[in-house]
N, CA, C and O atoms as a GROMACS GRO file, in nm:
protein
  520
    1MET      N    1   0.084  -0.118   0.000
    1MET     CA    2   0.000   0.000   0.000
    1MET      C    3   0.089   0.124   0.000
    1MET      O    4   0.202   0.122   0.049
    2HIS      N    5   0.036   0.230  -0.055
    2HIS     CA    6   0.111   0.354  -0.055
    2HIS      C    7   0.022   0.471  -0.014
    2HIS      O    8  -0.096   0.454   0.014
    3ALA      N    9   0.080   0.589  -0.010
    3ALA     CA   10   0.017   0.707   0.051
    3ALA      C   11  -0.126   0.735   0.004
    3ALA      O   12  -0.212   0.760   0.089
    4PRO      N   13  -0.157   0.732  -0.125
    4PRO     CA   14  -0.296   0.761  -0.163
    4PRO      C   15  -0.397   0.662  -0.104
    4PRO      O   16  -0.509   0.701  -0.069
    5VAL      N   17  -0.358   0.536  -0.092
    5VAL     CA   18  -0.449   0.437  -0.033
    5VAL      C   19  -0.471   0.470   0.114
    5VAL      O   20  -0.584   0.471   0.162
    6PHE      N   21  -0.362   0.496   0.186
    6PHE     CA   22  -0.375   0.532   0.328
    6PHE      C   23  -0.458   0.658   0.344
    6PHE      O   24  -0.542   0.667   0.433
    7SER      N   25  -0.434   0.757   0.257
    7SER     CA   26  -0.511   0.882   0.263
    7SER      C   27  -0.659   0.856   0.240
    7SER      O   28  -0.744   0.916   0.306
    8LEU      N   29  -0.690   0.768   0.147
    8LEU     CA   30  -0.831   0.737   0.122
    8LEU      C   31  -0.896   0.670   0.242
    8LEU      O   32  -1.012   0.698   0.273
    9PHE      N   33  -0.823   0.584   0.310
    9PHE     CA   34  -0.878   0.522   0.431
    9PHE      C   35  -0.918   0.630   0.532
    9PHE      O   36  -1.028   0.629   0.587
   10VAL      N   37  -0.826   0.723   0.554
   10VAL     CA   38  -0.851   0.830   0.652
   10VAL      C   39  -0.964   0.922   0.604
   10VAL      O   40  -1.049   0.961   0.683
   11CYS      N   41  -0.964   0.956   0.476
   11CYS     CA   42  -1.070   1.044   0.423
   11CYS      C   43  -1.207   0.977   0.430
   11CYS      O   44  -1.305   1.042   0.465
   12HIS      N   45  -1.214   0.849   0.396
   12HIS     CA   46  -1.345   0.783   0.402
   12HIS      C   47  -1.394   0.769   0.546
   12HIS      O   48  -1.514   0.777   0.573
   13TYR      N   49  -1.303   0.747   0.637
   13TYR     CA   50  -1.343   0.747   0.778
   13TYR      C   51  -1.390   0.887   0.818
   13TYR      O   52  -1.493   0.902   0.884
   14GLY      N   53  -1.315   0.989   0.777
   14GLY     CA   54  -1.355   1.127   0.806
   14GLY      C   55  -1.492   1.159   0.749
   14GLY      O   56  -1.571   1.228   0.814
   15ARG      N   57  -1.522   1.110   0.629
   15ARG     CA   58  -1.654   1.132   0.568
   15ARG      C   59  -1.765   1.073   0.655
   15ARG      O   60  -1.877   1.124   0.657
   16SER      N   61  -1.734   0.965   0.726
   16SER     CA   62  -1.836   0.904   0.811
   16SER      C   63  -1.867   0.989   0.934
   16SER      O   64  -1.965   0.963   1.004
   17LEU      N   65  -1.786   1.088   0.961
   17LEU     CA   66  -1.803   1.172   1.079
   17LEU      C   67  -1.873   1.305   1.050
   17LEU      O   68  -1.903   1.381   1.142
   18VAL      N   69  -1.898   1.333   0.923
   18VAL     CA   70  -1.962   1.459   0.885
   18VAL      C   71  -2.096   1.428   0.818
   18VAL      O   72  -2.119   1.316   0.774
   19PRO      N   73  -2.185   1.527   0.810
   19PRO     CA   74  -2.313   1.504   0.740
   19PRO      C   75  -2.290   1.459   0.596
   19PRO      O   76  -2.192   1.499   0.532
   20ALA      N   77  -2.380   1.376   0.545
   20ALA     CA   78  -2.366   1.319   0.411
   20ALA      C   79  -2.353   1.425   0.301
   20ALA      O   80  -2.288   1.400   0.200
   21ASP      N   81  -2.414   1.542   0.321
   21ASP     CA   82  -2.408   1.646   0.218
   21ASP      C   83  -2.287   1.739   0.235
   21ASP      O   84  -2.274   1.836   0.160
   22SER      N   85  -2.201   1.710   0.330
   22SER     CA   86  -2.083   1.793   0.353
   22SER      C   87  -1.979   1.769   0.243
   22SER      O   88  -1.959   1.655   0.200
   23PRO      N   89  -1.913   1.876   0.197
   23PRO     CA   90  -1.807   1.858   0.098
   23PRO      C   91  -1.672   1.821   0.160
   23PRO      O   92  -1.572   1.805   0.090
   24ALA      N   93  -1.669   1.807   0.294
   24ALA     CA   94  -1.543   1.777   0.362
   24ALA      C   95  -1.479   1.650   0.305
   24ALA      O   96  -1.546   1.549   0.285
   25PHE      N   97  -1.352   1.657   0.280
   25PHE     CA   98  -1.268   1.548   0.233
   25PHE      C   99  -1.282   1.517   0.084
   25PHE      O  100  -1.201   1.442   0.031
   26LEU      N  101  -1.382   1.571   0.015
   26LEU     CA  102  -1.405   1.533  -0.124
   26LEU      C  103  -1.289   1.571  -0.215
   26LEU      O  104  -1.255   1.496  -0.307
   27GLY      N  105  -1.229   1.687  -0.192
   27GLY     CA  106  -1.114   1.728  -0.273
   27GLY      C  107  -0.996   1.632  -0.255
   27GLY      O  108  -0.929   1.596  -0.352
   28HIS      N  109  -0.972   1.592  -0.132
   28HIS     CA  110  -0.864   1.497  -0.104
   28HIS      C  111  -0.894   1.362  -0.169
   28HIS      O  112  -0.805   1.298  -0.226
   29ILE      N  113  -1.019   1.319  -0.160
   29ILE     CA  114  -1.057   1.192  -0.222
   29ILE      C  115  -1.036   1.197  -0.372
   29ILE      O  116  -0.984   1.102  -0.431
   30ASP      N  117  -1.077   1.307  -0.436
   30ASP     CA  118  -1.056   1.320  -0.581
   30ASP      C  119  -0.909   1.309  -0.618
   30ASP      O  120  -0.874   1.238  -0.712
   31LEU      N  121  -0.823   1.379  -0.546
   31LEU     CA  122  -0.680   1.376  -0.579
   31LEU      C  123  -0.621   1.237  -0.559
   31LEU      O  124  -0.539   1.193  -0.640
   32CYS      N  125  -0.661   1.168  -0.454
   32CYS     CA  126  -0.613   1.032  -0.431
   32CYS      C  127  -0.662   0.938  -0.540
   32CYS      O  128  -0.586   0.856  -0.591
   33MET      N  129  -0.789   0.950  -0.575
   33MET     CA  130  -0.845   0.864  -0.679
   33MET      C  131  -0.778   0.890  -0.814
   33MET      O  132  -0.757   0.798  -0.893
   34TRP      N  133  -0.745   1.016  -0.840
   34TRP     CA  134  -0.673   1.052  -0.963
   34TRP      C  135  -0.537   0.984  -0.963
   34TRP      O  136  -0.497   0.924  -1.063
   35GLU      N  137  -0.466   0.993  -0.852
   35GLU     CA  138  -0.333   0.931  -0.839
   35GLU      C  139  -0.340   0.780  -0.864
   35GLU      O  140  -0.248   0.721  -0.920
   36LEU      N  141  -0.450   0.719  -0.823
   36LEU     CA  142  -0.466   0.574  -0.837
   36LEU      C  143  -0.529   0.534  -0.971
   36LEU      O  144  -0.549   0.415  -0.997
   37GLY      N  145  -0.560   0.632  -1.055
   37GLY     CA  146  -0.619   0.603  -1.186
   37GLY      C  147  -0.768   0.573  -1.181
   37GLY      O  148  -0.822   0.517  -1.275
   38LEU      N  149  -0.834   0.611  -1.072
   38LEU     CA  150  -0.977   0.585  -1.057
   38LEU      C  151  -1.062   0.708  -1.082
   38LEU      O  152  -1.184   0.702  -1.068
   39ALA      N  153  -1.001   0.819  -1.116
   39ALA     CA  154  -1.070   0.943  -1.152
   39ALA      C  155  -0.976   1.024  -1.239
   39ALA      O  156  -0.855   1.001  -1.241
   40SER      N  157  -1.032   1.120  -1.310
   40SER     CA  158  -0.948   1.208  -1.392
   40SER      C  159  -1.009   1.348  -1.391
   40SER      O  160  -1.131   1.362  -1.380
   41PRO      N  161  -0.925   1.450  -1.402
   41PRO     CA  162  -0.979   1.587  -1.401
   41PRO      C  163  -1.071   1.610  -1.521
   41PRO      O  164  -1.040   1.567  -1.633
   42ALA      N  165  -1.182   1.676  -1.498
   42ALA     CA  166  -1.275   1.705  -1.607
   42ALA      C  167  -1.222   1.817  -1.696
   42ALA      O  168  -1.249   1.820  -1.817
   43ARG      N  169  -1.146   1.910  -1.637
   43ARG     CA  170  -1.094   2.025  -1.711
   43ARG      C  171  -0.946   2.046  -1.680
   43ARG      O  172  -0.910   2.148  -1.621
   44PRO      N  173  -0.859   1.952  -1.717
   44PRO     CA  174  -0.717   1.973  -1.684
   44PRO      C  175  -0.662   2.096  -1.757
   44PRO      O  176  -0.706   2.130  -1.867
   45THR      N  177  -0.567   2.160  -1.693
   45THR     CA  178  -0.503   2.276  -1.757
   45THR      C  179  -0.410   2.226  -1.868
   45THR      O  180  -0.391   2.106  -1.884
   46GLU      N  181  -0.355   2.318  -1.941
   46GLU     CA  182  -0.262   2.281  -2.049
   46GLU      C  183  -0.138   2.209  -1.995
   46GLU      O  184  -0.068   2.142  -2.070
   47HIS      N  185  -0.112   2.224  -1.865
   47HIS     CA  186   0.003   2.157  -1.803
   47HIS      C  187  -0.036   2.025  -1.737
   47HIS      O  188   0.047   1.958  -1.677
   48GLY      N  189  -0.163   1.988  -1.749
   48GLY     CA  190  -0.211   1.864  -1.691
   48GLY      C  191  -0.246   1.872  -1.544
   48GLY      O  192  -0.267   1.770  -1.478
   49THR      N  193  -0.254   1.994  -1.492
   49THR     CA  194  -0.289   2.012  -1.351
   49THR      C  195  -0.439   2.033  -1.336
   49THR      O  196  -0.511   2.050  -1.434
   50VAL      N  197  -0.483   2.032  -1.212
   50VAL     CA  198  -0.625   2.050  -1.182
   50VAL      C  199  -0.650   2.195  -1.143
   50VAL      O  200  -0.581   2.248  -1.056
   51PRO      N  201  -0.747   2.260  -1.207
   51PRO     CA  202  -0.778   2.398  -1.167
   51PRO      C  203  -0.820   2.406  -1.020
   51PRO      O  204  -0.891   2.318  -0.970
   52LEU      N  205  -0.776   2.509  -0.954
   52LEU     CA  206  -0.811   2.530  -0.814
   52LEU      C  207  -0.963   2.530  -0.800
   52LEU      O  208  -1.032   2.597  -0.877
   53GLY      N  209  -1.013   2.458  -0.706
   53GLY     CA  210  -1.156   2.451  -0.683
   53GLY      C  211  -1.225   2.333  -0.750
   53GLY      O  212  -1.340   2.303  -0.719
   54ASP      N  213  -1.156   2.265  -0.842
   54ASP     CA  214  -1.219   2.150  -0.908
   54ASP      C  215  -1.219   2.025  -0.821
   54ASP      O  216  -1.308   1.942  -0.832
   55GLY      N  217  -1.119   2.013  -0.735
   55GLY     CA  218  -1.116   1.897  -0.646
   55GLY      C  219  -1.234   1.901  -0.551
   55GLY      O  220  -1.252   1.999  -0.479
   56GLY      N  221  -1.313   1.798  -0.550
   56GLY     CA  222  -1.430   1.792  -0.464
   56GLY      C  223  -1.556   1.852  -0.526
   56GLY      O  224  -1.666   1.829  -0.475
   57ALA      N  225  -1.541   1.927  -0.635
   57ALA     CA  226  -1.658   1.984  -0.701
   57ALA      C  227  -1.731   1.874  -0.779
   57ALA      O  228  -1.666   1.786  -0.836
   58PRO      N  229  -1.864   1.878  -0.780
   58PRO     CA  230  -1.938   1.771  -0.849
   58PRO      C  231  -1.896   1.750  -0.994
   58PRO      O  232  -1.898   1.637  -1.043
   59ASP      N  233  -1.860   1.858  -1.063
   59ASP     CA  234  -1.822   1.845  -1.203
   59ASP      C  235  -1.671   1.861  -1.224
   59ASP      O  236  -1.626   1.878  -1.338
   60GLY      N  237  -1.593   1.857  -1.118
   60GLY     CA  238  -1.449   1.880  -1.130
   60GLY      C  239  -1.369   1.760  -1.176
   60GLY      O  240  -1.261   1.776  -1.234
   61PHE      N  241  -1.420   1.641  -1.152
   61PHE     CA  242  -1.350   1.519  -1.190
   61PHE      C  243  -1.446   1.424  -1.258
   61PHE      O  244  -1.565   1.423  -1.229
   62ASN      N  245  -1.393   1.343  -1.349
   62ASN     CA  246  -1.468   1.232  -1.407
   62ASN      C  247  -1.447   1.114  -1.312
   62ASN      O  248  -1.334   1.068  -1.292
   63ARG      N  249  -1.557   1.067  -1.256
   63ARG     CA  250  -1.549   0.959  -1.157
   63ARG      C  251  -1.637   0.843  -1.202
   63ARG      O  252  -1.745   0.864  -1.258
   64ASP      N  253  -1.591   0.723  -1.178
   64ASP     CA  254  -1.672   0.604  -1.199
   64ASP      C  255  -1.704   0.551  -1.060
   64ASP      O  256  -1.628   0.474  -1.003
   65ALA      N  257  -1.818   0.594  -1.006
   65ALA     CA  258  -1.853   0.562  -0.868
   65ALA      C  259  -1.861   0.413  -0.843
   65ALA      O  260  -1.817   0.365  -0.739
   66THR      N  261  -1.916   0.338  -0.937
   66THR     CA  262  -1.929   0.193  -0.919
   66THR      C  263  -1.792   0.128  -0.910
   66THR      O  264  -1.768   0.045  -0.821
   67ARG      N  265  -1.702   0.164  -0.999
   67ARG     CA  266  -1.566   0.109  -0.997
   67ARG      C  267  -1.492   0.150  -0.870
   67ARG      O  268  -1.423   0.069  -0.810
   68ALA      N  269  -1.506   0.276  -0.830
   68ALA     CA  270  -1.439   0.325  -0.710
   68ALA      C  271  -1.491   0.255  -0.585
   68ALA      O  272  -1.413   0.219  -0.497
   69GLU      N  273  -1.622   0.236  -0.576
   69GLU     CA  274  -1.680   0.167  -0.459
   69GLU      C  275  -1.634   0.022  -0.452
   69GLU      O  276  -1.605  -0.028  -0.344
   70ALA      N  277  -1.626  -0.044  -0.567
   70ALA     CA  278  -1.578  -0.183  -0.570
   70ALA      C  279  -1.432  -0.190  -0.529
   70ALA      O  280  -1.391  -0.279  -0.454
   71TRP      N  281  -1.353  -0.095  -0.577
   71TRP     CA  282  -1.210  -0.091  -0.541
   71TRP      C  283  -1.195  -0.068  -0.391
   71TRP      O  284  -1.117  -0.137  -0.325
   72LEU      N  285  -1.270   0.027  -0.336
   72LEU     CA  286  -1.260   0.057  -0.193
   72LEU      C  287  -1.304  -0.064  -0.110
   72LEU      O  288  -1.240  -0.098  -0.010
   73ALA      N  289  -1.412  -0.128  -0.150
   73ALA     CA  290  -1.458  -0.246  -0.076
   73ALA      C  291  -1.350  -0.354  -0.072
   73ALA      O  292  -1.330  -0.419   0.030
   74GLU      N  293  -1.281  -0.371  -0.183
   74GLU     CA  294  -1.171  -0.470  -0.188
   74GLU      C  295  -1.057  -0.430  -0.095
   74GLU      O  296  -1.000  -0.514  -0.025
   75GLN      N  297  -1.023  -0.302  -0.093
   75GLN     CA  298  -0.915  -0.254  -0.007
   75GLN      C  299  -0.950  -0.265   0.141
   75GLN      O  300  -0.862  -0.284   0.225
   76LEU      N  301  -1.079  -0.254   0.173
   76LEU     CA  302  -1.123  -0.259   0.313
   76LEU      C  303  -1.145  -0.401   0.364
   76LEU      O  304  -1.169  -0.421   0.484
   77ARG      N  305  -1.138  -0.500   0.277
   77ARG     CA  306  -1.161  -0.639   0.320
   77ARG      C  307  -1.073  -0.683   0.436
   77ARG      O  308  -1.124  -0.744   0.530
   78PRO      N  309  -0.941  -0.654   0.435
   78PRO     CA  310  -0.858  -0.696   0.549
   78PRO      C  311  -0.898  -0.631   0.682
   78PRO      O  312  -0.855  -0.674   0.788
   79PHE      N  313  -0.982  -0.527   0.674
   79PHE     CA  314  -1.023  -0.453   0.793
   79PHE      C  315  -1.170  -0.478   0.825
   79PHE      O  316  -1.234  -0.398   0.894
   80GLY      N  317  -1.223  -0.587   0.775
   80GLY     CA  318  -1.364  -0.619   0.799
   80GLY      C  319  -1.459  -0.522   0.733
   80GLY      O  320  -1.573  -0.507   0.776
   81GLY      N  321  -1.412  -0.454   0.628
   81GLY     CA  322  -1.496  -0.357   0.558
   81GLY      C  323  -1.511  -0.225   0.631
   81GLY      O  324  -1.592  -0.141   0.592
   82ARG      N  325  -1.434  -0.206   0.736
   82ARG     CA  326  -1.450  -0.088   0.823
   82ARG      C  327  -1.345   0.019   0.793
   82ARG      O  328  -1.225  -0.004   0.806
   83ALA      N  329  -1.392   0.136   0.754
   83ALA     CA  330  -1.302   0.248   0.725
   83ALA      C  331  -1.231   0.295   0.852
   83ALA      O  332  -1.116   0.340   0.844
   84ASP      N  333  -1.296   0.286   0.969
   84ASP     CA  334  -1.230   0.330   1.092
   84ASP      C  335  -1.110   0.241   1.125
   84ASP      O  336  -1.006   0.291   1.170
   85HIS      N  337  -1.122   0.110   1.103
   85HIS     CA  338  -1.009   0.021   1.127
   85HIS      C  339  -0.898   0.046   1.025
   85HIS      O  340  -0.779   0.044   1.059
   86ALA      N  341  -0.936   0.068   0.900
   86ALA     CA  342  -0.837   0.096   0.796
   86ALA      C  343  -0.764   0.227   0.825
   86ALA      O  344  -0.643   0.236   0.804
   87ALA      N  345  -0.837   0.329   0.872
   87ALA     CA  346  -0.775   0.458   0.905
   87ALA      C  347  -0.679   0.442   1.022
   87ALA      O  348  -0.569   0.498   1.020
   88ALA      N  349  -0.718   0.366   1.125
   88ALA     CA  350  -0.629   0.342   1.239
   88ALA      C  351  -0.504   0.269   1.194
   88ALA      O  352  -0.393   0.301   1.237
   89PHE      N  353  -0.521   0.172   1.106
   89PHE     CA  354  -0.406   0.098   1.051
   89PHE      C  355  -0.313   0.194   0.978
   89PHE      O  356  -0.192   0.193   1.001
   90ALA      N  357  -0.369   0.276   0.889
   90ALA     CA  358  -0.288   0.369   0.810
   90ALA      C  359  -0.211   0.465   0.899
   90ALA      O  360  -0.092   0.488   0.878
   91MET      N  361  -0.278   0.522   0.998
   91MET     CA  362  -0.211   0.620   1.086
   91MET      C  363  -0.105   0.554   1.173
   91MET      O  364   0.004   0.608   1.190
   92ARG      N  365  -0.136   0.436   1.227
   92ARG     CA  366  -0.041   0.369   1.316
   92ARG      C  367   0.081   0.320   1.238
   92ARG      O  368   0.194   0.336   1.283
   93LEU      N  369   0.059   0.260   1.121
   93LEU     CA  370   0.172   0.211   1.041
   93LEU      C  371   0.258   0.328   0.993
   93LEU      O  372   0.381   0.317   0.990
   94THR      N  373   0.196   0.438   0.956
   94THR     CA  374   0.272   0.556   0.916
   94THR      C  375   0.356   0.609   1.032
   94THR      O  376   0.473   0.642   1.015
   95ALA      N  377   0.295   0.616   1.150
   95ALA     CA  378   0.370   0.662   1.269
   95ALA      C  379   0.488   0.570   1.298
   95ALA      O  380   0.596   0.616   1.334
   96ALA      N  381   0.467   0.439   1.282
   96ALA     CA  382   0.576   0.344   1.305
   96ALA      C  383   0.688   0.362   1.202
   96ALA      O  384   0.806   0.360   1.237
   97ARG      N  385   0.651   0.381   1.077
   97ARG     CA  386   0.753   0.398   0.972
   97ARG      C  387   0.829   0.529   0.987
   97ARG      O  388   0.944   0.538   0.945
   98PHE      N  389   0.767   0.629   1.047
   98PHE     CA  390   0.836   0.755   1.073
   98PHE      C  391   0.913   0.752   1.205
   98PHE      O  392   0.976   0.851   1.242
   99GLY      N  393   0.907   0.642   1.275
   99GLY     CA  394   0.981   0.628   1.400
   99GLY      C  395   0.916   0.697   1.518
   99GLY      O  396   0.982   0.721   1.619
  100LEU      N  397   0.788   0.729   1.508
  100LEU     CA  398   0.719   0.797   1.617
  100LEU      C  399   0.669   0.700   1.723
  100LEU      O  400   0.650   0.738   1.839
  101ILE      N  401   0.648   0.575   1.684
  101ILE     CA  402   0.606   0.470   1.778
  101ILE      C  403   0.690   0.346   1.752
  101ILE      O  404   0.747   0.328   1.645
  102HIS      N  405   0.696   0.260   1.852
  102HIS     CA  406   0.774   0.137   1.842
  102HIS      C  407   0.682   0.019   1.873
  102HIS      O  408   0.601   0.024   1.966
  103GLY      N  409   0.697  -0.087   1.793
  103GLY     CA  410   0.616  -0.207   1.813
  103GLY      C  411   0.681  -0.324   1.742
  103GLY      O  412   0.802  -0.323   1.718
  104PRO      N  413   0.603  -0.424   1.706
  104PRO     CA  414   0.657  -0.543   1.640
  104PRO      C  415   0.728  -0.510   1.509
  104PRO      O  416   0.686  -0.421   1.435
  105ALA      N  417   0.836  -0.581   1.483
  105ALA     CA  418   0.904  -0.567   1.355
  105ALA      C  419   0.821  -0.639   1.249
  105ALA      O  420   0.773  -0.750   1.273
  106ASP      N  421   0.802  -0.578   1.136
  106ASP     CA  422   0.727  -0.636   1.025
  106ASP      C  423   0.591  -0.689   1.072
  106ASP      O  424   0.562  -0.807   1.057
  107PRO      N  425   0.508  -0.601   1.128
  107PRO     CA  426   0.381  -0.645   1.189
  107PRO      C  427   0.275  -0.686   1.088
  107PRO      O  428   0.273  -0.638   0.974
  108SER      N  429   0.187  -0.774   1.130
  108SER     CA  430   0.070  -0.812   1.052
  108SER      C  431  -0.036  -0.702   1.065
  108SER      O  432  -0.021  -0.610   1.146
  109VAL      N  433  -0.141  -0.712   0.986
  109VAL     CA  434  -0.251  -0.616   0.997
  109VAL      C  435  -0.308  -0.619   1.139
  109VAL      O  436  -0.331  -0.514   1.199
  110ALA      N  437  -0.329  -0.738   1.191
  110ALA     CA  438  -0.384  -0.751   1.327
  110ALA      C  439  -0.292  -0.687   1.431
  110ALA      O  440  -0.340  -0.624   1.525
  111GLN      N  441  -0.161  -0.704   1.414
  111GLN     CA  442  -0.067  -0.645   1.510
  111GLN      C  443  -0.066  -0.493   1.500
  111GLN      O  444  -0.057  -0.425   1.602
  112VAL      N  445  -0.077  -0.439   1.379
  112VAL     CA  446  -0.082  -0.294   1.365
  112VAL      C  447  -0.207  -0.239   1.432
  112VAL      O  448  -0.203  -0.133   1.495
  113LEU      N  449  -0.318  -0.310   1.420
  113LEU     CA  450  -0.444  -0.264   1.480
  113LEU      C  451  -0.449  -0.279   1.632
  113LEU      O  452  -0.532  -0.216   1.697
  114ASP      N  453  -0.362  -0.360   1.688
  114ASP     CA  454  -0.360  -0.383   1.833
  114ASP      C  455  -0.280  -0.271   1.901
  114ASP      O  456  -0.157  -0.276   1.906
  115ALA      N  457  -0.350  -0.173   1.953
  115ALA     CA  458  -0.285  -0.056   2.014
  115ALA      C  459  -0.196  -0.093   2.132
  115ALA      O  460  -0.102  -0.020   2.162
  116SER      N  461  -0.222  -0.204   2.197
  116SER     CA  462  -0.142  -0.244   2.314
  116SER      C  463   0.000  -0.283   2.277
  116SER      O  464   0.086  -0.291   2.365
  117LEU      N  465   0.026  -0.308   2.149
  117LEU     CA  466   0.160  -0.350   2.106
  117LEU      C  467   0.251  -0.232   2.072
  117LEU      O  468   0.368  -0.252   2.041
  118TRP      N  469   0.198  -0.111   2.076
  118TRP     CA  470   0.271   0.006   2.029
  118TRP      C  471   0.298   0.104   2.143
  118TRP      O  472   0.211   0.130   2.226
  119VAL      N  473   0.420   0.157   2.144
  119VAL     CA  474   0.462   0.251   2.247
  119VAL      C  475   0.517   0.376   2.179
  119VAL      O  476   0.592   0.368   2.083
  120SER      N  477   0.477   0.490   2.230
  120SER     CA  478   0.526   0.617   2.179
  120SER      C  479   0.674   0.633   2.211
  120SER      O  480   0.719   0.594   2.319
  121LYS      N  481   0.748   0.690   2.118
  121LYS     CA  482   0.891   0.714   2.141
  121LYS      C  483   0.915   0.850   2.203
  121LYS      O  484   1.028   0.883   2.240
  122GLY      N  485   0.810   0.930   2.215
  122GLY     CA  486   0.825   1.064   2.271
  122GLY      C  487   0.739   1.082   2.394
  122GLY      O  488   0.677   0.987   2.443
  123ARG      N  489   0.735   1.204   2.441
  123ARG     CA  490   0.655   1.232   2.560
  123ARG      C  491   0.509   1.255   2.526
  123ARG      O  492   0.421   1.230   2.609
  124LYS      N  493   0.482   1.303   2.405
  124LYS     CA  494   0.344   1.328   2.363
  124LYS      C  495   0.287   1.201   2.300
  124LYS      O  496   0.361   1.115   2.252
  125ALA      N  497   0.156   1.192   2.301
  125ALA     CA  498   0.091   1.083   2.228
  125ALA      C  499   0.128   1.095   2.081
  125ALA      O  500   0.138   1.207   2.030
  126TRP      N  501   0.150   0.985   2.013
  126TRP     CA  502   0.201   0.988   1.876
  126TRP      C  503   0.110   1.060   1.778
  126TRP      O  504   0.158   1.109   1.676
  127TRP      N  505  -0.020   1.068   1.805
  127TRP     CA  506  -0.110   1.133   1.712
  127TRP      C  507  -0.124   1.282   1.737
  127TRP      O  508  -0.195   1.351   1.664
  128ARG      N  509  -0.057   1.333   1.840
  128ARG     CA  510  -0.066   1.476   1.870
  128ARG      C  511   0.063   1.545   1.828
  128ARG      O  512   0.167   1.530   1.890
  129PHE      N  513   0.052   1.620   1.721
  129PHE     CA  514   0.170   1.685   1.664
  129PHE      C  515   0.179   1.832   1.703
  129PHE      O  516   0.273   1.900   1.662
  130TRP      N  517   0.084   1.883   1.780
  130TRP     CA  518   0.088   2.025   1.818
  130TRP      C  519   0.140   2.042   1.957
  130TRP      O  520   0.150   2.155   2.006
   0.00000   0.00000   0.00000
């Protein structure tokens, strides 16, 4: 897995925390889906970039919702289909790879999800960066 997949886990979990009609996270989801080849800009600039404001806009990207939902469901299978577990996995594994927490070497999905196996390397909780 790589950064766009982890970002999508966190964004989809975040979407579950806001009202269904909220635009929160939609721009991030569009950019991740574009990176993964599951969406494309509707109006790319001459340089191939996305115009400001198109990310998350209903007409800003060409999306195949059925294909994207099937892809996401497949990615969430190791987490019991749960975006919250996938988001916790993504954040904890990222923190471990950045050396912010210490736990099992080469951990399984279950080990990454088991918070009792991980210890912060600093004085602050690993998820608090402020």
